[in-house]
N, C-alpha and C positions, 0 to 999 in steps of 0.2 A: 597457473597452480597458487592457491593462497598461501603464501607464507607466515608461518606463526610466531612471531617477533617476542623473542623470550630474555626479561633481564631476571638472573639469579640474583634475590638480596639475601645477604649475610650479614652476620656484625660486623663492626668496622675493622678488625683487625684479620679479617679471612684473609689465608692467601691462596694464590692460585688454586694449590693441591685442592683445595677445600672447596673452592667455586667448581671444580671438574669433577668433583664428587657429587655437587648438585646437578650438574650436566648428566650424568650419569645415572642418579636416581630418578630424576624426573623421566628418561627415557625409558628405564625400567617400570614406570608407573602407566605409563601409556606408550608402550612402545608400536601402537598402529599410526602414531603421530610423528613418531622420530626424525622421521625422513622430511617433515615440514616445521622443524623447529629450526631456527636460527638465532643463533645467540648473541644478544645486543646486549651496548651499553645505556643506549636512550632510544626514544622513541619506540617504547616496547608497548605490545597490547595484551602482554600476558606478563604476569609477575609472580614467580615461584618464590614461595617465601623459605627458603632453606632453614634458616635460624632465628632466634630471638636477636634480637639489638639490630635490627633490620630498619627497626619504625621509622626512626629519623630520616633515612635516607631515601625511604619512600616518597616522603613530601618533596623532595628537592626535585625530583624527577616525574611525576604525575603531573598532567595538566587538565583544566578545566576544558570542557566540552569534549572529551576523550573518553572511552569508554575501555575499562581495565579487567582481566579475567585475573583473582588472586587465587591462585593454589597454593595448599597446604597438605603437611602430613602430622603424624604424631611425634617426629623425631627432631630433636635439638631446640624445643620450645616454639617450634614452627608454627602450629595453631595458636599459641597464644599473641604471638607476633602478628600474625594475620589478623586476629579478630581486633585488636587496638586499632591495625591497619585500616580494617574496615569501617570501624568507628568513626575512625577521622576522615575519612573518604565520602563519607554520609555525611558528616557535619558540613563538608567543605563544598558538597553538592556537585562529588565527582562521582560519575556513573560506574558502578561495580557489581560484582555478582563475586563471591567467597566459596570455592570448592573445597572440601578435604578427603572426600571418598573419591577411591580411583573410578569406581562403577558412574558413579556421578559425574565425574572430569569425560568419562571416554562420551558417554550420551549428551552430555554439554558441548563438546568439541566438536562433536561431529554435528550437531545442531550448529552451530557457530560458523564452522566451515560451509554450510549450503547455505547460510543467511548471508556470510559476507561476500561468499561468491552471488547469489542475486544481487545485489547491492553493486557489485562490481559490473555486472550486466548490464547495468541501466548506464553506465557512463558511455557518453558519446550518442547516445538515440535522440530522435526527433520527435517532438510533438507540434503538430500544427495546430493553431488556434484560428477556426476559419472564420472571418467575421471578427467582432468584439465581444467581451465578457457582458453578458447581458445584464442592464442597467440594473436590477434587483437585486442582482447577486454583489451585495457592498463590501461582503465580507470573503469572497472567493476568488479575489484575483491573486495570482501570482508575478512576482517581477522576473524578468528576465534572467539576470543576472543572481538571483536568490535562487531560482532553481537551478542552474550551472554549478556554482557553488558547492549546493548543498547536495544535489544530486549525479551531477554532470550531465543533466538532459538541456539540449539545446531547443528554445521556441522559437517558431518562425510562426509570426503573424501573416495572415492571407487574407488579400479581400475576396471577399466574394465575384467583383467585377472582373478579377483576374480569372476566376475559373469560365468552364462552356456556361452559355447560357442556358437556361432550364429551356427554352424555346427551342436550340439549336442540341438537344442533349438527345441521345439516341435510347432506345429502349433495349431493355438487356433480358434476352430470353431465359438465359440461366435463373436471374432473380424471379422471374415471373413463377417459375417453376415453383419455387423455394415458397410459398406462401398461398392459400390458398382463400378468397374472397371474392365474393360475387360480383363488387364492382368493379369490372375490369379496367375500367377510366382510373381509377384512384390506385387499383396496382400498377398500373402503365407510368403513371406521374411516379409512386415510389420509386419504382426502377431506374427512369431519368435520374433522381436524385442521387442514387446509388453511383450510378456512372458516373455524376459529377465527381462526387467524394473520392471513390475508387480511383480516378485517374491523377485527381490533385494527389493521393498517397503514394500512387506509383512515381509521377513527375517530381516531388518534393523529397522521393524518398524518405517518407514520414513513418515512424512505428507504430504512432497514438494519432487520433483527433480529438478536435472537441470543435461544436458546430454552435454557431448564435443562429438557433433556426426558428425563431419567430419572426425573422423578415421574411422566411420562404412564405410562412402562414399568410403574414399578414398583404404579400405583394401579390404570391401565386396560389394562395388556397391550399398549399400542399406541402406537408410535414415530411421530416427526416426521419421518423420513429423506425418505419422499416429497416432503412438503407443500416441505421446505426444496431440495429438487433442483428443484420446479418454479417457486417464487419465483426462485432463482437465475436459471433458464431465462426467467426473466420479467424479467430486469434488476434484479430486488431483492436485494441483499447478504444472504442467508441463512446463521446460523451457528450451530452447535449447542453444546451445554454449558454455555451460557452465558458461553463464551470471550469478553472482552470486546475483548482484545488483538489476538485474531483477526478481529472485526468490525472493527474500527477499522482493521485492517490492507486487508480485503475494500475496505472503502468507498474509502480512499487507492488503492489496487492500481487500483479500476476508471477512478477520474478519471486518474489516470495513463497505465496501458496500454488503457485503453475497454472492456476485459470482464472479469469477474467471476474472481475465480481459485477453485481450488481447496483448501481447510480440510483439513489432512490429519493425522494422527499421524506422528510419526517413529519406525516401529516395528522397526526393526533399522538400525545403523550398521555399515559395515566398511568398508576401503580397496576392495575391491571394488565395492560397490553399498550405497545406502541406500535400505532399502526404506519407502516412504510410503504410508499406507493408510485407509481412512475409510470408512463407511457410507454418507455421503449424498455427490454429485457433482450437478450440473448436467449434464442428459442430452446437452446440445449440447459438453458437453468429451469426450463418448467416442463412438466408432464403433461399437458395439454395447454393449449391455446387457443385463440379466435383472434382475427384481425376485425377492427372495431376504428371509431374516429376516435381523433383525439380529442381529449377531456376537456381542456380550458375552453377552445373554438367551435368543437363537433365538426371540424372539417379534417379533410387528410385520412391518413390510416396511423392507427396505432395495435400495440399488441394488449390484449386483456387474457393473461393465460395463470396458469397452477406452480407457484414455484414448487420446487420439487424436492427440496429439504428441509429436515427438522431443525437440526443443529447448526447454527450459522454463528458467526462471527461479525460484529459492525465495527467498523474503522472511518477517520476521516483526518485528514491535515488541517491545519490553519491554514490561514493563507500566507504566514511568513514561513511556515515549513519547520516552524520550532516549537510544535506540540502536536499532539495528538489524541485523540478519543478511541479506546477499544474495549471492548466487552464482550464476550460471551451471549448467547441468546437461542430461544427457544420459539422456535415458530405453533402460534396455537390455531394460528387458523387463515384462512386466503380468501377473504369476504370480497364482495363486488357491489360495494357503494358507490351510489351514483354521486356522492359528492367529493372523491377523490380521483385520482389520477386510476388509468385503468388495471393496471398488475397491483394486486394488493397483499399485503402478507400483516397480521397482527401479530406481534412479538413480545413475548416473557421478558424482559430486562431485570438485573438486578436492581433493588432499590438507590445504591450509589450510582450507578450509570442514570437512572432516572431522574435521580438529583442533577447531576454534572450538566446531561441534556436543557434542564430547564434554567439552572442557575449560571451556568458556564459553557455555553453551546460553542462550537467552531464555526456554525454556520449550520446550515438548512440542507445541504445533500448528504446523505449517509452512504456508505459502500456496504455491501451485504456479502460476505464469504461465504459458501458452503463450509460447513464442518467448524473443527475447533484448529483456528491460524493463532490462540493468542499468544503463545511463548514465542512463535517465531517473528509476530510484528511486534512485540515489546521489545525481542532483543535487537531486532533490525533497528527502530527506534534508538533503543539503546546507543548501539555504534553510532548512530549518526549524531547523537547529543540530542535528540529529538525528547523534548520532556512529556511524559505519558499525565495527562489530564485527571 
């Protein structure tokens, strides 16, 4: 159970009796969470401003890089002090939120506990990089130590040569039943790739994978698109091109939102619509689809489908995991342009988001989440000290 570490802030001369009153006052304000309150002198994540005169003390105990929930009420100049504290924290670049209404507090605390639990669930997970980060992804590599220190995720790099060879791989009968395609040979080839990747996941005890897939295309004329699609449908985040920033974002988004997002290229940006496209996507995210060939090469197999949802959230980390792009979007169309990867959506984005994509992008691939995940993603980034661009 996530503990809510609370520091009671009061005027300098406040005695123990008055501080105990603050504990009771907070517990009465939020009885649903009283069992999770842990009253502390330092390393708090919740600051209950009990009275005026507590402003300076706050400056001595908060730290940059952490996120704080500031709670206040209408008694003893609590709100007045909380406003001064919030203004100072904003000026100093310390993440915080100020809540003064009990109903607002309850809703936020529930969301906070949900998000904090999701972040905690990432710790100890393992992601496999099969091959290398593709050489064109010059802004999408993540260092192993950064990933561990920021999210507690362990990165395993796995050489293609250590896996079963394509020639020796077996056909997967269950896989063949998952996809309808009139080219049986290509479907068999895709099932072999699935077996190779799935065996690696089991052997290495991986929770997610990202695959440098173009060597497969060049050497064997096969693609991993169908295999990755099925893995995502089976709740294993699976990305392509060895994109570490994206697969980490997929793992993060899965824990925060409860579903694995779609990783897509930004193929066009305009005020009217932004085009997102890619050749692999979990089929559960589609209302219908067909299997076709890979866009860039015309080889192997890929998914061309109709994205199921209209209301979406677009999300991406940078390679240092200290910045994130998050915005709402509305799907306007699901085109089938011959000049982009197979599954496509045209999305209406806020003008501010379009400007950020053009002038301050964090990279190419972005993650498409179903529904409105904005507040939860923003809160999660705040808790981790990740700057929202």
